[in-house]
C-alpha positions as CSV (number, residue, x, y, z in Angstrom):
1,G,85.5,105.5,97.5
2,N,85.2,107.5,100.8
3,D,86.5,111.1,100.5
4,D,86.6,112.3,104.0
5,A,88.8,108.5,104.4
6,L,91.0,109.2,101.5
7,G,91.8,112.9,102.8
8,R,92.3,111.8,106.6
9,L,94.4,109.2,105.4
10,L,97.1,111.4,103.0
11,E,97.0,113.9,106.1
12,L,99.4,111.0,107.6
13,Y,101.9,111.8,105.0
14,R,101.5,115.7,105.1
15,P,104.6,116.1,107.6
16,Y,106.9,113.6,105.8
17,L,106.0,115.2,102.1
18,T,106.5,119.1,103.8
19,L,109.6,117.6,104.4
20,L,111.1,116.0,101.6
21,A,109.5,119.5,99.4
22,R,111.2,121.5,101.7
23,V,114.6,119.8,100.8
24,Q,114.0,120.0,97.4
25,I,113.1,123.1,96.4
26,G,116.5,124.3,97.9
27,Q,117.8,127.6,98.3
28,R,117.4,129.0,95.1
29,L,113.1,129.0,95.4
30,Q,112.9,129.3,99.0
31,G,110.8,132.1,100.0
32,K,109.1,132.1,96.4
33,V,107.6,128.8,96.9
34,D,105.9,127.3,99.9
35,P,106.3,123.6,100.4
36,G,102.9,123.0,102.3
37,D,101.3,124.3,98.7
38,L,103.4,122.0,96.9
39,V,102.2,119.1,99.3
40,Q,98.6,120.7,98.8
41,E,98.8,120.3,95.1
42,T,100.4,116.8,95.3
43,F,97.1,116.0,97.6
44,L,94.9,117.5,95.1
45,E,96.2,115.4,92.0
46,A,96.6,112.0,94.3
47,H,92.7,112.8,95.2
48,K,91.7,113.1,91.8
49,N,93.4,110.7,90.3
50,F,93.3,108.2,93.8
51,D,91.3,105.2,91.6
52,R,94.7,105.1,88.9
53,F,96.6,103.9,92.0
54,R,97.2,100.1,91.9
55,G,99.4,99.2,95.1
56,T,98.2,97.4,97.9
57,S,100.9,98.5,100.7
58,E,101.9,101.6,102.7
59,P,105.5,101.6,101.2
60,Q,103.4,101.8,97.7
61,L,101.2,104.5,98.4
62,V,103.9,106.3,99.9
63,G,106.0,105.8,96.9
64,W,103.3,106.7,94.7
65,L,102.2,110.0,96.5
66,R,106.5,111.0,96.0
67,Q,106.4,110.7,92.6
68,I,103.1,113.2,92.7
69,L,105.4,115.3,94.5
70,A,108.1,115.0,92.1
71,A,106.0,115.7,89.1
72,R,104.6,119.0,90.6
73,L,108.5,120.0,91.9
74,A,109.2,119.4,88.2
75,D,106.4,121.9,86.7
76,L,107.7,124.0,89.4
77,L,111.2,124.3,88.9
78,R,110.0,124.8,84.9
79,R,108.0,127.5,85.9
80,Y,110.6,129.4,87.9
81,L,113.8,128.3,86.2
82,G,113.3,127.8,82.8
83,A,113.4,124.5,80.7
């Protein structure tokens, strides 16, 4: 329930999620999209919807964050490359 604690927890995964975002963005969107922005959007959504997270372990949290990142990436690809 503590926003500061949640923020600190999410920050632990910033380097990992940034690496994933950079790899997933690929060459077609490099220069148009900052992986850090994508990760920040992921964190905003995770923060907003943390009450919906039902996991109990770190691997489940990481998986949940990866799902959010994948959804943000799909939105991004639709925006830039068309559906």
